N, C-alpha and C positions, 0 to 999 in steps of 0.2 A: 331548811334550818328553822328551828322554832324557839321562841322565848316566851317566858311569863314574867310578870312583875306585880308590884303592889298596886298597880292601876286596875287590877282585876281583868286583864285582857290576855288572850293568847294570840300571838302573831306567828304566822308561818310564811317563810320566804321560799320561793323556788329559785335557786341560785343561778340556773341557766336560762331563766326567762326574764324579760324586761317587763315585769308586771308588779303592781303593788302587792304587798303581802296580804294574806287572808287575815282579817282582824276579827277575832271571835270574843265577844263579851262573856265573862264567866260570872257565876253567881257570887263567888268569893275570890279574893286574891289567892294565887297559887304559889307554892314554894318549891315544887318539884315537878319535873317532867322527864320523859325518857322515850326515845324512838324505839319501835320494834326493829329487830335486826334487818328485816326486809324493807324497812323504810316507808311503809304505807301507813302504819298506825302509830299513834302517839298517846302515851299515858300521861295524864295530868293529875297531880295531887293538890287538893285545895286546903285552905286554912281551916275549913269546917269539917275535914275528914272525908269529903267526897272524892271518889276516884272516878275519873272520866277517861274513856277511850275515844280518841278522835281519829276518824278515817280521813286521811289527807286527800285521797282521790275522790271521795264522795263529798268532801267539804262539810262534814257534819259529825256530831257525836253519835256513835253507834252503841254505846253502853255507858252507864254511870251507876254507882251504888255507894252506899255509906260504908267505907272501909275501916275507918278508925273513929275513936271517940274524941279525938283532938286533931290538930293540924297534922297533915302529912308532910314530913320533912325530906324524905328521900325515896326514890324509885329506881328500879333496875330490872331490865328484862334478862332472862337467861339467854345465853348465846344462841340457843336453838329456837328461841322465840316462843316456847310453849308455856313458860312460867313468868310471872311478874312478882317481884318483891316490893313491898311497901313498908316503910317504917315511920312511926309517928310519935307525937307528944304523949300518947297513952302508954308508951314503953313497949309496944308490940311490933315485932317484925313478922309480917304475914306474907305467906307465899300463896299466890292466886293462880288458878287456871283462868287466864284472862278471857279465853274464848267462851267457856261455860260460866264464868263469873262465880266460881265457888272456891272456898278456902281449901288449900292443899295442906298447909302446915302453919303453925303459929309458934313463935318463940318469944318468950317474955323476958324483958329487961327491967331493971329497977329504976331506970331513968329514961327520958325521951330518946328514941333512936334517931341519930343525926346523920348517919351514913351507912350505906350498904353497897356491896359489889359482888358480882357472881364470878365463880371460878369457870374457866373454859370447859370443865367437865360437866357443867350444868347440874351438879349434885351439891356442891358446897357453896355456901353464902357467908360472907363476912359482914359483920355489923359492928358499929360503934355507938355508944350511948353517952349522953352528957346532960347538963353542962359539967357535972362533976367528972373528973378523970377516972378512967377505969380500963380494964383489959379489952382488947379487941376479941370478939367472939367469932368462932367459925362453926357454922352449923351444917349438918348433913341431912339432906332431904331423905335419902334412902333409909337412914336409921331414925330420923325424926328427933335427933338429940344433938347435944353439943359435941362437936368433934375435936375441939381444942380451943386454946386462947393464946394470945400473944401479949407479952408484957415487955416493957423496956427493962433491960438488964440492970440499969443504974437507977432509974426513977421508980421502977417497979410497976408504975401505972403509966398510961398514955392519955393525954388530953386530946384524943383523936377527934377530928371533926370532918375529915374527908378520907375516902378510901378508893383505891383502884387496883384491880388484879391485873398483873401483867399477862399478855396474851399467851405466854408459854406456860402459865399456870404455876410457876415456881416461885414467883416473887409477888409481894404485896406492898404497894406504896401507901404511906400514911401521911396526911397533913395534920398538923397539930395547932392548938391554940397558943402554943409556946413558940411559934414562928419556925419550928423545925419541919423538915421533910425527912422521913425515915423509910427505908426499904428493908423488908424482912425476907429472908430466905425461908420458905415454908417447910422445906425438908429438915432444916436444923432448928428453926425457930429463932435464929440469931439475926441481929441487925447487921446487914451487909453494907448499908450506906446510911449516913446521918449527917445532915448539914443544916445550919441555920440560914436558909436561903432568903428569908424575908424579914421584914421589920413589922410584921403584923400577922394575925391569924391566917393560916393557910386554908382557905375555904374550899378549894377544889384541887384534885390531882387527876391527871389524865395521861395514859400511855398512848403513844402512837401505835398504829396497827402492827408495826414490826416489833414493838417492844424496845426499840433502841433509844427512844427519846421519852422524857417525862416532862409534861407541862404542868405548872402549878400556878394558882391564882391566889391573891392575898388581899387582906385589908389595907396593905400599904400602897395599893393602886397599881401594882405591877404584875406582869405575867413573866414567868421564867421558864426557859426551856433547858432541860438538863440532858446532855448526852450521857446516858447512864453508864455505858460501858467505859467511858473515859472518866467517870466519877466527878472530876473537879472542874469540868467546863460547863458553864451555863451562860445563857444569853438573857438579857433583861429587855422586855418590851414595855415601854411606857405608853401612856395614852389616856388611860382612865383617870380623871381627876379625883376619884374616890375609890372606896373598896371595890375589888373585883370579886364577884360572887361565883363565877363559873368559867371553865375553859374546856374546849373540846377540839378534836382534830376533824377537819373537813375532808371528805373523801378525795382521794388523789385524782379521781376522774374529773373533779372540778378544778383542774389546774389551770395555769396561765394559758394553755393552748385553747381552752374552751371559754375563757373569759372570767367573769365577775366584772363586767364592763362598767357597772355603776359605782365601783369602789376604788378608792385610793388605798395605798398601803396604810394600814392602821385606821382606815376611815370607819366611821360609824355607819351601820346599816340604816337606811332611811325608813321612817315610819310613814303611815299614810299621810299624804299631804306635805311631806318634808323632803328637803333635798339632802343628799349625803353631805356630811361635814368632815373635813380632814382633821387630823390630830392637831390640836392647838388652836383651831379656829373657832370663833363663837358659833353656836348652833343657831339656825334660823328660828324665827318666832314660833312657827308651827311645831317645830320639834320640841321647843321648850314647853309649849302648852300641853303636850301629851306625855311629857316625861314622867316616869315613875321608876323607882329602883328595880333592876332586874334581879329576880331571885334565882333564876336558873335558865338554862337553855340547852338544847341538844341539837346536834347536827346529824343529818341522815347519811363516817368513820373514816390520807392525810396529806393532801397537797397544800392545804391552808390550815391555819389555826384561828379559831373563833373565841372571843372572850365577851362576857357580859358583866356589867357592873352596876353599882348603885347610882351611877350618873344617868341611868336609863338608856344606855346605848349598847349595841352589840358591835364589836369591831373585828375585822378580818385582817389576818397577817399572812401575806404570800409566803409560800414555803421557802423561797430563796432568802427571805428576810431572816429566816432562822439560822442561816449560815451553815457552815460545816467545817470540820477540822480536817485539813489536808495532812499536816504533819504535827507530831508532838514528840519532843525530846526532853528527857530528864537527865540532868547531869549532877555532878558532885560539887560544882563550884558555882559561884554567882556569875551571872552573865554581865559582862562589861558593856558590850555594844553589839549591834548587828546591822547589816546592810544588804539590800538586794543588788544584784548585778543589773546592768541596763536592760537585759532581756527579761528579767523577772523570774528567772528559773533558779539561779544559784543564790545561796544565802551565806554570807560570811558572818561568823559568830566568834566573838572573843570571850574567853573565860579567864580573866585575870592573867596569871603567868603561865597558864596552860597553852598548848599550841592553838593557833588560829585555825578554825575549822571551816571548810567550804562544803556545803551540802547541796545536793540536787533536790529541790523541793517537790519535783514531780515524781521521782523514783524513790525518794527518801533514802538516798545512798550518799555517804560521805565521800567527797571527791579528793580532798587534800587536807593535810594537817601541816600548817606552815609554822616554822620555828625560826630561831635566830635572835631572839630577844630574851632578856633576863627579867626586866621589870614588866609588870602587867601592862598589856595593851588596854588603852582606855577608849580608843576610837578607831574605826576603820572606814575606808571609802574606796569605791570602785572608780576606775577611769571611765570617761564617757563611752569609750569603745569596748569596755569590758575586758581589756587585755591585761590590765594591771590592778593590783590591790595595794593601797597605802594604809599603814597603821601607825598610830602615834602612841608611844609608851610612857611609862612613869619616870624614865631616866632622861626624857627630852630628846629622844631619837625618833626619826621618821624611817620606817621600813617600807621598802617597795618589793613586791613579789610578782612574778609572772603568773597570771591567773590560770593559764592553760597547763603549765608544768608544775607549779608550786615552787619553782626555784627562786631564791633570793636574787634581786637585781641590784639593789643599792641601799645603803644606810646613810641617812643625812643627820649628823649630830648638831649640837650647838643650841639646843633649846632648853627651857625649863620643862618640868613635867607637862606633857601635852594632854589637855582635856578633850579637845575636839579637832578633828581633821576632816576636811570636806574638799572634794575635787570639783574644780570649776566646770559647770555644765558646758560642754562643747569646747573646752579649753585645756590648757596644759598646767594651770596653776593650782597649787594646794593652799587652801585657807587653813591656817594653823592657829589655834587658840591655846595659849599656855595657862597653867595654873596660876591664880592670883595675879593676873596681868590686867593692865588697863589698855591693852592694845592687842591687835591680831596681826599676823604676818601673812603675806602672800609669797609663796615659795615656788620657784620654777621646778617642776617635777623632773625635768631632764638634767638640768645643771645642778640643782640643789641650792641655787642662789636665792637669797631673800630679795624680791623685787620691789615690795612695798611694805611699809609698816603703817597700819591703820590704828591711830590712837584716838580714843574718845576724848573730847575736850572736857575741861572741868566745868561742871554745871553752873558755877557762879561767875565764870568769866568766859563769855561767849567767844569762840574762836581761838582760845588758848588751850595749851596742854601742859600738864605737869604730872609729877609723880603722885600727887594727891588725887588725881582723877579716879573716879569709881572703878571698881574691878568689873571686868567684862565676864559675864557668865554664860552667854549663848551667842551663837553665830549662825548665819545662813546665807548662802548664795541666792540671788534671785534666779528663777529658772532660765532666764535668758543669758545668765553668766556675766552680765554687765556690772552688777552692783553687789555689795556685801552689806548685810545688816548685822549690827552688833547690839546686844541687849545687856545692860549693866545692872548693878546691884541696887540702883536707885529707881529703876523702872523706866529709864530712858532708852529709846531706840534711836541709834545713829546709823545712817545709811551712807556708804562710801561708794564713789566711782572706782571700779577696779582698775581702770586704765591709769589714773593719775593720783589716786588716793584722796581726791577732793570730797568733802562732805556734801552729799546731794540732798539730804534731808535729816532733820533732827527733831524729835518730839518726845514729850513725856507720855509714854504709851500705857503705863500702869503705875499704881501707887507703891508697888513693892517690886522686888527684884524680878527681872525677866530671865527665866531659865530655859525657855524653849521658844523657837521661832520657826514658822513654816510659811512659805509663800504659795499663793494660788498660781496656777500655771501661766497666767498672763502677766505675772510680775507686778500687778497693780494693787493687790490686796494681800495682807499678811495676817496670820493668826499668832498670838503671843500668849504665853502662860507662865506663871511663876509661883512665888511663895504664898500668895493669898488663896490659891486654888481656883482663881478666876480665869476663865478663858475669854479672850477678846478677839474680835475680828476688826481690823483697822484698815483704813486707807492712808498709808504713811505719807504720801506725797501731798495730800490736801488737808491733813491734820484731823481727819474724822475718825471717830470710833463708831463702827457700824452696829455692833451689838456686844453685849457683855453678859456672861452667864457664870453662875457659881457651878463649876464643873466637878470639883474634887474636894474631899476633906484633906487638907494639907497641901503641900506644894505640888505643882504640876511639873513633871520631869520631862515629858516628851509631847510634842505636837506634830501632827502630820496631815497636810492637806491632800485629799484624794486627787489623783491626776486629772480627773474630769471636772474638778472644781465644785462638785455638788456636796461633798461631805468633808468634815474635819474630824480627825481622830485626836483624842487627848488621853494621856496616861499620867498617873500620879503615884504619890507615896502610898495612897490608900489601896493600891493593887487593882484599881479599876481602869478599864479601857472603855471610853465612851465615844460615840459617834454623834455628831451634830450636823443639822442642815446648815450648809454654809450661807444660805440666803437669809434664813430666819433666826438661826441660833437655837432652834428647837431640838431637843434630844431625839435622835432617831433610834438608837440602839445602845445597849450597854453589854459589853463582853467582859464579864467579871470573873475570870478564871484564876487570877493570880492572888496570892496571899501575902505578898510583900511588895516593896518598892519596885516599880517598873523602870528598867534601865534601857529597854529597847522597844521602839515602835516604828514600823516602816511599811509603807505600801509598796508593792511591786510597781515598776514604772507603767505597766499596762493596767494597773488598778484591779487586777483579779485576785490578789492575795494580800493579806495583812499579817505581818509577823510581829509578835510581841515576846519580850523576854524580861525576866525579873530576878530579884534576889531570892525568890523561892525555888530556884534551880530549874524552873520550867521555861521552855521555849515552845511557842505555839505558832503555827502557820494556818491561818483561816482561809477558807474559800470566801472571798470577799464579794460574792455576788450580791449579798444583802446591801452592799454600799453602792453598787452601780446599777441595780435593777431599776428601770423606769417605773414611775407611778402609772397605774392603770387609768384610763380615761374615766372622768367622772360623769359622763353623759350617757343616758340610755339610748341616745341616737346612734352611738357607735357600738353596737352590740356584737357579741360573739367574737369570732376570730379576727374580724376586721379591726376591732378596737385594739386587740393585742398587737396586731401588725403595725397599727398606727403608732402605738406607744413605743415600739421598737424603732420605728423610723424617726420618731421625735427624739429619741435618745441619741440616735446618730447625728441628728441636727444639732443637738446640744453640744456634742463633741466637736462638731465642725465650728460652731460659734465660739466656743471657749478655747479651743486648741487648734488654730487654723494652720497647722503644719502637718506633714506626713512623715512617716518613718521610712527608712531606707528601703528601696525596692517598690514602694507604693506609687501609684500614679494618681494625681489629683487634677481633676478637670473642673476648675472654678465655674466656668460657663454652664456646666451641667448641674453642679451642686447648688449654686446660689438660688436659682429659681425654685428648685425643689425645696430647699430649706425655707424660703419665704412662704411657699405654699403650705408647708407643714406648720410653721409658726402661726400663720393667719388662721389655719384650721383650728389650732389649739386656742387661739384667742376667741374664736366663736364659742368655744366651750367655756372659757373663763375670761371674759372681756375685761375684767378688772385687774388682771395680772400685770403689774407694772413691769416686771422683769421681762415678760414676753413682749410687751410693747416696745421696750428698749431694744430687744433682739430684732424686732421687726425694723426699727429705725436703722440699726446697724446694717442689716441686709439690704435695705433700700439704698443706703449710702454706697455699699459695695457694688450694687447694680447700676450706680450712676443716676438714680432717680432722686435728685437732690431736693426738689420741692417737697416730694412726699416724705423724704427722710427728715427734713426740717420740721414738717408739720407733725410727724409722729413723735419726734423728740420733744417738741414744744408741748405736745399732749401729755407726755410723761412728766415734764417739769411742772405742768399746771396742776397735777394731782396733789402735790404738797402733802403727801402721806408720810407718816412717821415710822412706818414699818421698815424692818431691815431690808426686805426685798425691794421696797420702793426707794430706799436710799442708794442701794447699789445701782438700781435702774436709773436713778437721777444722775449718778456719776457717769454712766454710759451715755445717757442722753446729752449731757454737757459736752462730752467728747465728740459726739455726732455733730452737734451744732457748730463746734469749732472747726471740724473737718469740712463741713458744708461751706462755712465762711471762707476757709482757705481755698477751696475749689472754685468759689465764685470770685475770688480776689478781693473780698471785702476788707 
């Protein structure tokens, strides 16, 4: 992989080797570069019009000449590697025989040439000129003349600044200064796709080698991946703090099986003398000293995606982070709610007063259409064993169906319109939240009897209840099934003991209404979102807010904590689904496929799928590997396959630590797993000794192994850090629990 920037240097990385990049000083800063299709030679265009051919195997320039009267803005090799196109500020698009260094053809524009791309037939070249908007020109080498032009049917002109020809030769992608991405069908000349994907100029567009995905880079600091055949699905990759100049696909042979051992997901590629830095972390001094905006880079074509920006970094994104759509359904009614079954294969979806549908997400086949209600279903829930489905409707009735046969089992009346219904994890009770109520009910699913009424107290009179108490807008069981959390219109979170209805905790969790609650798997931390569009991770039982982030424009409608505890998903009125790192609050990914208020968001219980549904009539089920894939090791000491294997084992360890139970049929040997887990955590700490969360995990494992003195020492080390980062705060909470357990074990 190669990059050039305003620092006047060319850097070339060999992705499969643990070696520093080749660092080549240039006479002038470069704006463009392009790999030869065979990957050995690199064309570099400089700001003074010089064109250089760099041989990567020899490590030297094998040719250079004055190609343009001004800066070279764009370069592109023909797919057979025999021709090189260059476009510059002098308004010339020149086709070169790069081997013999002579001009084959010249095409003149009335403005600087800012983008060029070759057709797969090696005869046609497309070009765009600017800064004034104009048509996209398509030139033919065989005729030496203009073969055609493309214009926007509505604007008449295109402010095009980036181009990419699809590998099938039939489509041309265009990035514009007006924030749009357009795709032309070259047989008809019509725009077949058009969307305002960005909030800044689209500096680069790049097709994957199969032509199924289109990556775009923009001045808004994001990279977006569009599954073109699905048109409306795209994923947003944050990470660059400033404009992103270029984006390209990394060859599939450089996949996770072979490593990239020195990089984390979204991490910046290290420059000479610098350590890799993860997204959101401050760069080391050496990196800051050599930073210069990256004008472009090329990778030698798609297991990873690479991006280069004006923050002076190149970042790599593993292919699994780009996600994938498993299922897409389009309906004629708004989605009311959706829920996965406990096995994560079946998905229940309610469409207002239409029949409740059960789909198999693996085969994309509808299994059942459940009927028996007149008012729209507003919420559905599966029993813990997956045998029953409960639904709450707008007439105040609870409906129970046999999930295997689709037959109605029972109707439980006697409620006001039901907004939320949730089945107790591992239990028999249903949590029922009615419309405009200041309470929730626990209902026995077998008898239909109301066993508890959970009423929030009036905020001005502690411990009292009244009809004037705030309206409850959200509810959630803790994953252990022991407690119920209710969020009200004033931003209070009240937690009840399910057994006796006693209030276990109460706090002001947000300044505005809480409309969504989700617990981490250990029932210790919760995520809440509401009217202000702010997502919060909180520790409800000790009164702490771990982190706060402005997640959405407008109200948050759904929050879902990933089963492994590492990611939190949020969805809102703005149609966006965003994933955040649960430890730090940093954005990991945005899945922005909906155009209206999102009403459904759910992880499958095994964490492999993410389902979303909206008032735009769409339901999507994503391959959620991007949410569970472990970060690659950041040390060059763990090179190649070993590093990847270690990352996978470390992920297994993380699951063990955060979710220490097993599913039915599995065998769990704690005596075997705990020493292995400790070894892996200590190994990771040698890579990142300052990681407070890993230190806390080590203290937990030492405690489980009965090594009390070491556990106490490790926990005190975490407490002594006194860091204010989110990960450190969560680690501190774990460390306090370890010290308490050590004291109990010693009888202190």
